[in-house]
Residue frames relative to the residue before (quaternion, step in Angstrom):
aa qw qx qy qz dx dy dz
M 1.0000 0.0000 0.0000 0.0000 0.00 0.00 0.00
S 0.4519 -0.6950 0.4830 0.2818 3.59 -0.97 0.75
E 0.6537 -0.5785 0.3419 0.3481 3.49 -1.20 0.78
P 0.6386 0.5009 -0.3714 0.4510 3.68 0.83 -0.71
A 0.6626 0.5090 -0.3159 0.4496 3.58 0.90 -0.80
T 0.6164 0.5488 -0.3077 0.4736 3.53 1.03 -0.73
V 0.6755 0.4851 -0.2852 0.4765 3.51 0.93 -0.96
A 0.6351 0.5566 -0.2968 0.4458 3.61 0.99 -0.87
L 0.6990 0.4646 -0.2628 0.4759 3.53 0.90 -1.10
T 0.6437 0.4961 -0.3501 0.4658 3.64 1.01 -0.71
A 0.6154 0.5269 -0.3515 0.4692 3.61 0.89 -0.76
A 0.6710 0.4926 -0.3071 0.4613 3.60 0.79 -1.00
L 0.6575 0.5208 -0.3076 0.4493 3.58 0.94 -0.72
I 0.6445 0.4927 -0.3145 0.4929 3.55 1.08 -0.91
I 0.6654 0.4942 -0.3400 0.4443 3.66 0.85 -0.79
V 0.6220 0.5187 -0.3455 0.4740 3.71 0.97 -0.73
I 0.6583 0.5102 -0.3159 0.4545 3.60 0.90 -0.85
A 0.6213 0.5474 -0.2997 0.4738 3.52 1.13 -0.90
V 0.6775 0.4725 -0.3021 0.4758 3.64 0.87 -0.91
L 0.6676 0.4897 -0.3391 0.4466 3.53 0.93 -0.73
A 0.6183 0.5350 -0.3257 0.4748 3.59 1.04 -0.68
A 0.6815 0.4801 -0.3107 0.4566 3.56 0.96 -0.79
A 0.6151 0.5518 -0.3309 0.4556 3.55 1.13 -0.73
C 0.6902 0.4641 -0.3000 0.4671 3.48 0.92 -0.90
A 0.6624 0.4846 -0.3424 0.4573 3.66 0.93 -0.64
G 0.6219 0.5356 -0.3364 0.4618 3.57 1.10 -0.53
K 0.6737 0.4841 -0.2897 0.4773 3.48 1.01 -0.87
L 0.6544 0.5028 -0.3221 0.4639 3.58 0.91 -0.84
S 0.6131 0.5477 -0.3319 0.4626 3.56 1.12 -0.70
R 0.6677 0.5060 -0.2700 0.4746 3.54 0.92 -0.97
L 0.6827 0.4745 -0.3038 0.4652 3.64 0.99 -0.82
N 0.6018 0.5561 -0.2966 0.4906 3.52 1.40 -0.42
G 0.5713 -0.6253 0.3578 0.3932 3.62 1.23 -0.12
A 0.4098 0.7090 -0.4802 0.3144 3.54 1.21 0.36
T 0.5043 -0.6337 0.4726 0.3475 3.62 -1.13 0.53
Y 0.7087 -0.4528 0.3189 0.4371 3.63 -1.22 0.30
P 0.6719 0.4890 -0.3294 0.4483 3.66 0.74 -0.88
T 0.6659 0.5114 -0.3084 0.4471 3.54 0.89 -0.99
A 0.6396 0.5386 -0.3058 0.4554 3.56 1.05 -0.83
L 0.6464 0.5234 -0.3029 0.4652 3.52 1.06 -0.88
I 0.6296 0.5260 -0.3163 0.4763 3.58 1.12 -0.77
Q 0.6467 0.5088 -0.3155 0.4726 3.52 1.03 -0.71
S 0.6228 0.5586 -0.2994 0.4588 3.45 1.06 -0.78
A 0.6798 0.4767 -0.2768 0.4837 3.55 0.92 -0.98
A 0.6310 0.5088 -0.3515 0.4684 3.63 0.99 -0.67
A 0.6456 0.5182 -0.3328 0.4516 3.63 0.95 -0.83
F 0.6580 0.5306 -0.3056 0.4383 3.53 1.01 -0.93
T 0.6655 0.5044 -0.2658 0.4817 3.49 1.04 -0.93
A 0.6582 0.5144 -0.3118 0.4527 3.56 0.99 -0.69
V 0.6696 0.4618 -0.3371 0.4741 3.58 0.95 -0.68
L 0.6408 0.4888 -0.3644 0.4665 3.73 1.03 -0.59
T 0.6370 0.5348 -0.3387 0.4398 3.53 1.05 -0.73
L 0.6482 0.5358 -0.2786 0.4638 3.52 1.02 -0.85
A 0.6406 0.5155 -0.2977 0.4851 3.52 1.11 -0.82
A 0.6504 0.5280 -0.2852 0.4656 3.54 1.07 -0.85
A 0.6588 0.5008 -0.3074 0.4698 3.52 1.07 -0.83
V 0.6433 0.5371 -0.3001 0.4555 3.59 0.94 -0.89
T 0.6640 0.4949 -0.2797 0.4856 3.55 1.05 -0.93
T 0.6461 0.4804 -0.3368 0.4881 3.61 0.93 -0.69
A 0.7031 0.4756 -0.3059 0.4311 3.64 0.94 -0.79
L 0.7144 0.4639 -0.2505 0.4600 3.54 1.23 -0.52
T 0.4787 0.7360 -0.3889 0.2792 3.49 1.34 -0.47
P 0.6296 0.5066 -0.3669 0.4608 3.73 0.92 -0.69
Y 0.7388 0.4495 -0.2786 0.4177 3.60 0.90 -0.71
L 0.6033 0.5769 -0.3404 0.4329 3.61 1.26 -0.20
R 0.7225 0.4105 -0.2634 0.4900 3.67 1.09 -0.34
């Protein structure tokens, strides 16, 4: 598989995982009695955390991939 295709598929997978984590965080917040704005803030925080973690792991593993 070509390198651009691998990068694109990996980025798409990370975004899908981030959206799923955000949806779960929002749903759990709502089930816990949070208001809709609070649940949305929790969802946004989870989405950002997953993307930040993915960027940190990518940065840490970059020297070993080349």
